[in-house]
C-alpha positions, 0 to 999 in steps of 0.5 A: 774031259777037256770040256769039263776042264775049260768050264771049271778053269776058264778064268784061270786059263784066260788069265794065264794066256790073254796077255802073252806076247805072240807077235813073233808067231804072228809075223810069219803068218801075217806076211802071207796076208794082204791088208783086210784079209779074212782070218779064222781063229779056230779054237780061239781060247781067250780071244787074244789072237782074235783081238790082235788080228782085228786091231791090225785091220784084218776081218776075223771070225773065231770059234771055240768049243768051250762056252765059258771061253767063248763068253770071255773072248766075246767080251775081250774082242767085242766080236761075235765068237761061236761055240763050235768044234772043229768037226762042225766046220762046213766052210769051203774056200772062205778064209785067206788065213787060218790060225790054230794056235794051241787048239788042235792039240786037244783033237784025238790023234785018230780024228786029226786027219779028218779035222785037218781036211775040214780046215784045209777045205775052209781055206782059200787057194793060196791061203795060209795056215798056222798051227801049233802042238805041244812038242812030243809024240802021241796022246797023254792026259794031264790035269784033266785034259787029253793032249795029242803031242806032235813032232816034226816027223808026225806033222810032216806025215800028217800033211803029206796026205793032204795033196793040196797043202804045202809045207812052208816051215816047221819049227820049235819054240819055247813056251812064251809063258814065264811059268812054262819056260821049259815047255816046247811047241811045234809050229807049222806054217802051210799054204794051200795049193792054188790048183789042186782041190 
């Protein structure tokens, strides 16, 4: 269902998101990274954040499940962007930072623990991980897409099961797009424990 939506609406989604200023969300994430650190943009959409991190001198890898969006992200960034799903990740302790901006929200709630475990495995010990969900609770369908919404308690419960992940901050922000100013997002920033695997 989500695949069909992004195949048919890729250009509209790209146009709506590519120029959104995300700098206020970059700052707390990048504060934990050294210059030239390796970042994974997981579920990169338009490639906006991949480009921003690359322009700041970071080594960035990116993927998205939508082939249409991947093509646009490749054109925008001039980088190799992979067509891949979270469930296909195999990396182990590879990235200094993982960025999941508005991407995990399309993973079914029952699959989130497994997907988050794969992301945590791909993060180096001491690495930083940012993620965001639309603020709410449970699964819903809207405009041909399925969303898993999340509130503070749900996210806390989900991450408490991961012994090697420590919560640094969970906070709520308004949507940065002018047409979505009444929508809220739940943001999370996590650090992978250096000693527990």
